[in-house]
Backbone as numpy.savetxt, mean C-alpha at the origin, in Angstrom:
# Nx Ny Nz CAx CAy CAz Cx Cy Cz
-0.88 -7.42 -19.00 0.39 -7.32 -18.90 1.29 -8.43 -19.16
2.31 -8.40 -19.74 3.14 -9.51 -20.38 4.12 -9.90 -18.88
4.44 -11.10 -18.82 5.37 -11.83 -17.85 6.52 -11.26 -17.84
7.10 -10.86 -17.02 8.40 -9.91 -16.86 8.28 -8.39 -16.60
7.29 -7.69 -16.79 6.94 -6.52 -17.03 7.08 -5.83 -15.73
7.92 -5.04 -15.32 7.97 -4.53 -13.61 6.46 -3.31 -13.63
6.17 -3.28 -12.70 4.86 -2.34 -12.71 5.84 -1.08 -12.61
6.72 -0.65 -12.13 7.47 0.31 -12.18 7.49 1.13 -13.38
8.11 0.11 -14.36 8.10 0.44 -15.67 6.58 0.93 -16.36
5.60 0.18 -16.02 4.21 0.64 -16.65 3.93 1.81 -15.93
4.22 2.27 -14.54 3.66 3.55 -13.96 4.76 4.38 -14.40
5.89 4.40 -14.73 6.95 5.70 -15.27 6.45 5.92 -16.70
5.78 5.08 -17.58 5.60 5.08 -18.92 4.13 5.76 -19.27
3.20 5.42 -18.15 2.28 6.09 -18.08 1.91 7.32 -18.18
0.99 7.91 -18.89 0.59 9.57 -18.49 -0.33 9.32 -17.54
-0.43 10.58 -16.82 -1.30 10.96 -15.54 -2.53 11.46 -16.30
-3.77 10.42 -15.73 -5.12 11.26 -15.82 -5.53 11.94 -14.74
-5.25 13.20 -14.79 -5.33 14.15 -13.49 -6.94 14.00 -12.77
-8.04 13.59 -13.60 -9.09 13.70 -12.88 -9.26 12.20 -12.25
-9.07 11.25 -12.60 -9.26 10.18 -12.09 -7.80 9.97 -10.72
-6.75 10.41 -11.16 -5.59 10.08 -10.36 -5.87 10.79 -9.02
-6.08 12.10 -9.22 -6.44 13.03 -7.96 -7.40 12.08 -6.90
-8.53 11.87 -7.45 -9.42 10.99 -6.71 -8.95 9.79 -6.19
-8.28 9.08 -6.85 -7.66 7.68 -6.52 -6.72 8.34 -5.36
-5.90 9.12 -5.49 -4.62 9.55 -4.70 -5.57 10.08 -3.23
-6.34 10.56 -3.28 -7.31 10.90 -2.19 -7.91 9.82 -1.43
-8.34 9.14 -1.97 -9.24 7.99 -1.54 -7.95 7.28 -1.07
-7.02 6.71 -1.77 -5.88 5.77 -0.95 -5.19 6.69 -0.03
-4.80 7.68 0.20 -4.17 8.59 1.10 -5.04 8.58 2.58
-6.19 8.70 2.30 -7.25 8.81 3.68 -7.20 6.83 4.22
-7.50 6.05 3.21 -7.32 4.76 3.87 -6.11 4.44 4.21
-4.67 4.54 3.71 -3.64 4.10 4.07 -3.15 4.73 5.09
-3.64 5.92 5.38 -3.13 6.83 6.59 -3.86 6.10 7.91
-5.19 5.93 7.76 -5.70 5.22 8.85 -5.23 4.00 9.19
-4.83 3.11 8.37 -3.99 1.93 8.38 -2.69 2.09 9.16
-2.12 2.87 8.78 -0.63 3.10 9.22 -0.92 3.75 10.66
-1.93 4.92 10.85 -2.20 5.08 12.14 -2.41 4.33 13.27
-3.33 3.07 12.85 -3.18 2.34 13.74 -2.44 0.82 13.99
-1.67 0.39 13.00 -0.67 -0.55 13.10 0.77 -0.17 12.85
1.11 1.09 12.36 2.43 1.45 12.43 2.67 2.74 12.42
2.41 2.94 13.77 2.38 4.50 14.18 3.59 5.61 14.03
4.96 4.67 14.06 5.84 5.33 13.67 6.37 5.55 12.20
5.40 5.17 11.34 5.48 5.49 9.46 5.01 7.12 9.36
6.07 7.71 8.52 5.55 9.04 8.25 5.62 9.34 6.75
5.66 10.51 6.52 5.70 11.02 4.89 4.94 10.14 4.17
3.82 9.68 4.25 3.16 9.02 3.30 2.87 9.92 1.66
3.38 9.08 0.91 3.00 9.65 -0.59 2.36 8.55 -1.42
1.22 8.95 -2.25 0.69 8.42 -3.00 0.58 9.34 -4.43
1.01 8.26 -5.57 1.13 8.90 -6.79 0.11 8.03 -7.74
-0.77 8.72 -8.47 -1.39 7.77 -9.29 -1.48 8.26 -10.98
-1.42 7.17 -11.71 -1.25 7.93 -13.14 -2.32 7.41 -13.86
-2.63 6.30 -14.68 -3.70 6.15 -15.34 -4.45 4.85 -14.73
-3.34 3.60 -14.72 -4.08 2.30 -14.12 -3.07 2.07 -13.36
-2.26 2.69 -12.60 -1.20 2.11 -11.96 -0.95 3.51 -10.47
-0.22 2.91 -9.53 -0.22 4.05 -8.61 1.26 3.66 -7.88
1.60 4.60 -7.21 3.05 4.40 -6.39 2.75 4.80 -4.95
3.17 4.09 -3.94 2.85 4.38 -2.41 4.23 4.32 -1.84
4.49 4.98 -1.03 5.74 4.92 0.03 5.63 5.76 1.38
6.01 5.22 2.04 6.25 6.09 3.69 7.78 5.66 4.10
7.93 6.38 5.23 9.06 6.22 5.78 8.81 5.65 7.23
9.84 4.89 7.75 9.87 4.40 8.91 11.11 4.15 9.50
11.23 4.00 10.87 12.76 3.79 11.58 13.27 3.07 10.67
14.76 2.96 10.56 15.32 2.04 9.99 15.05 0.58 10.74
15.27 0.40 11.93 15.12 -0.75 12.62 13.53 -1.45 12.18
12.61 -0.52 11.94 11.25 -1.14 11.38 11.14 -1.63 10.03
12.28 -1.21 9.19 11.93 -1.54 7.60 11.58 -2.91 7.21
12.15 -4.04 7.67 11.58 -5.44 7.36 9.96 -5.50 7.80
9.91 -4.97 9.20 8.49 -5.22 9.60 7.51 -4.37 8.74
7.89 -3.17 8.31 7.29 -2.39 7.46 6.79 -2.84 6.26
7.85 -3.42 5.54 7.85 -4.20 4.16 6.80 -5.20 4.57
6.70 -6.11 5.34 5.75 -7.08 5.51 4.29 -6.71 5.84
4.49 -5.44 6.84 2.91 -4.65 6.92 2.44 -4.45 5.43
2.78 -3.57 4.77 2.53 -3.18 3.43 2.32 -4.20 2.46
2.51 -5.39 2.63 2.09 -6.42 1.57 0.90 -6.86 2.16
0.24 -6.77 3.23 -1.11 -6.94 3.85 -1.92 -5.91 3.20
-1.62 -4.81 2.84 -2.68 -3.80 2.67 -3.42 -4.08 1.20
-4.61 -3.96 1.08 -5.49 -4.37 0.04 -5.12 -2.83 -0.99
-4.32 -3.07 -1.63 -3.81 -1.70 -2.77 -4.40 -1.83 -4.02
-4.40 -3.36 -4.83 -4.57 -3.19 -5.78 -4.44 -4.58 -6.60
-4.49 -5.05 -7.78 -4.68 -6.31 -8.47 -3.31 -6.87 -8.42
-2.37 -6.32 -9.01 -1.04 -6.59 -8.76 0.03 -5.51 -8.04
0.66 -5.93 -7.42 1.33 -5.14 -6.10 2.54 -5.69 -6.26
3.58 -4.73 -6.39 5.23 -4.97 -6.60 5.76 -3.82 -5.47
5.88 -4.92 -4.29 6.68 -3.91 -3.06 7.86 -3.68 -3.41
8.61 -2.83 -2.86 9.94 -2.46 -2.64 10.40 -1.60 -1.20
11.40 -1.67 -1.08 11.95 -0.96 0.21 13.19 -0.59 -0.14
13.87 0.43 0.52 15.33 0.83 0.38 15.61 1.74 1.83
17.10 1.87 1.93 17.37 2.56 3.05 17.06 4.27 2.58
16.68 5.12 3.64 16.76 6.47 3.40 18.16 6.97 3.29
18.13 8.50 3.03 19.44 9.03 3.03 20.06 9.00 4.18
19.05 9.09 5.10 19.41 9.42 6.63 19.49 7.58 7.04
20.63 7.45 7.74 20.91 5.71 8.54 19.98 5.59 9.19
18.85 6.58 9.67 18.02 6.39 11.09 16.65 5.88 10.35
16.51 6.05 9.31 15.16 5.69 8.45 15.26 4.93 7.28
14.27 4.55 6.70 14.01 3.56 5.53 12.74 3.73 4.76
12.72 3.61 3.43 11.75 3.99 2.69 10.96 2.67 2.31
9.68 2.61 2.38 8.91 1.41 2.09 8.04 1.72 0.90
7.71 0.72 0.01 6.52 1.28 -0.77 6.15 0.25 -1.67
5.46 0.59 -2.68 4.74 -0.59 -3.77 4.25 0.13 -5.08
4.39 -0.38 -5.97 4.07 -0.04 -7.25 2.46 -0.78 -7.39
1.56 -0.49 -7.85 0.34 -1.14 -7.81 -0.42 -1.05 -9.04
-0.86 -2.07 -9.75 -1.44 -2.08 -11.05 -3.00 -2.45 -11.02
-3.64 -1.75 -11.17 -5.23 -1.87 -11.24 -6.07 -2.23 -12.21
-7.06 -2.98 -12.35 -7.75 -3.13 -13.47 -8.42 -2.15 -14.02
-9.09 -2.31 -15.21 -9.42 -1.51 -16.04 -10.88 -0.85 -15.24
-11.44 -2.12 -14.48 -12.60 -1.53 -13.82 -12.51 -0.58 -12.70
-11.63 -0.71 -12.06 -11.15 0.31 -11.01 -10.82 2.06 -11.65
-10.92 2.10 -12.78 -11.05 3.42 -13.24 -12.24 3.95 -12.59
-13.37 3.48 -12.46 -14.74 3.84 -11.87 -13.95 3.72 -10.30
-14.35 5.16 -9.92 -13.69 5.30 -8.25 -14.75 4.39 -7.50
-16.07 4.65 -7.85 -17.07 3.78 -7.07 -16.76 2.39 -6.88
-16.01 1.83 -8.24 -15.68 0.28 -7.93 -14.72 0.02 -7.26
-13.60 0.90 -7.41 -12.24 0.98 -6.67 -12.65 0.74 -4.90
-13.46 1.78 -4.52 -13.94 1.75 -2.99 -14.54 0.71 -2.82
-15.48 0.09 -3.52 -16.27 -1.06 -3.46 -15.08 -2.56 -2.93
-14.46 -2.52 -4.18 -13.09 -3.43 -4.41 -12.60 -3.57 -2.86
-12.10 -2.42 -2.55 -11.19 -2.03 -1.38 -12.07 -2.57 -0.06
-13.25 -2.26 -0.19 -14.20 -2.54 1.16 -14.20 -3.89 1.17
-14.43 -4.57 -0.04 -14.51 -6.43 0.09 -13.47 -6.71 0.40
-12.20 -6.28 -0.33 -10.95 -7.06 0.08 -10.17 -6.75 1.56
-10.70 -5.49 2.03 -10.29 -5.28 3.68 -11.05 -6.35 4.39
-12.24 -6.63 3.85 -13.23 -7.29 4.80 -12.53 -8.61 4.89
-12.29 -9.21 3.59 -11.78 -10.57 3.52 -10.47 -10.72 4.02
-9.42 -9.76 3.91 -7.99 -9.72 4.51 -8.48 -9.49 6.02
-9.15 -8.87 6.75 -9.06 -8.41 8.29 -10.71 -8.56 8.54
-10.97 -10.02 8.34 -12.41 -10.28 8.70 -12.69 -9.96 10.04
-12.26 -10.00 11.07 -12.27 -9.27 12.49 -11.82 -8.26 12.84
-11.83 -7.45 11.55 -11.08 -5.70 11.72 -9.96 -5.98 11.95
-9.23 -4.73 12.67 -7.91 -4.46 12.81 -7.46 -4.85 14.21
-8.71 -5.62 14.98 -8.25 -6.01 16.17 -7.18 -7.23 16.26
-7.44 -8.00 15.45 -6.59 -9.34 15.36 -5.19 -9.12 14.73
-5.23 -7.81 14.05 -4.12 -7.53 13.27 -2.93 -6.81 14.68
-3.87 -6.06 15.20 -3.36 -5.29 16.51 -2.83 -6.33 17.38
-3.54 -7.05 18.03 -3.16 -8.38 18.71 -1.92 -9.25 18.25
-1.80 -9.53 17.14 -0.95 -9.90 16.67 0.34 -9.34 16.60
0.52 -8.18 16.14 1.45 -6.89 16.29 1.64 -6.96 18.21
0.88 -6.97 19.00 1.31 -6.63 20.25 1.83 -8.07 20.65
1.88 -9.30 20.20 2.32 -10.56 20.57 3.45 -10.54 19.89
3.94 -10.58 18.57 4.50 -11.04 17.64 5.49 -9.76 17.18
5.00 -8.56 16.97 5.64 -7.56 16.22 4.90 -7.76 14.83
5.77 -7.12 14.00 4.99 -7.14 12.84 5.39 -8.29 11.70
5.96 -9.51 12.58 6.16 -10.61 11.90 4.83 -10.90 10.80
5.26 -11.89 9.64 3.97 -12.19 8.64 3.06 -12.41 9.73
1.48 -12.37 9.42 0.21 -12.36 9.93 -0.03 -13.95 9.12
-0.14 -14.93 9.95 -0.98 -15.95 9.18 -2.24 -16.11 8.86
-2.50 -16.11 7.62 -3.92 -16.29 6.98 -4.54 -17.70 6.78
-3.95 -18.64 7.49 -4.53 -19.77 7.56 -5.89 -20.05 8.29
């Protein structure tokens, strides 16, 4: 990918590979739903849409949690290159948080994508979600140090 190219533009221009996209969307929907349930229980309306080598994720949160949710979604192991975004929802009571994700060609193999996700999840959350839950209970969803 060329420097300065936005993943949003790649996603918009890509054709949808139905067979791969359906499976990738199902996998990601299950994985992200579990994380949201555990760590951001006020999140609703998760949407996952994949094309050929890119996906788009978004979910709604109460407006007061927008910045925390934006930080949270950056912790998620979604893909090789992630371009997060957020915006106010049409209602002033909620906000939309999401990301465009570019996946390497090796992740066209769903088995390899699942294995990568498991490895990356273990790397980012070596003690499982317990440490993240404790951090949230103590500090809210301010950035979690990985030092």
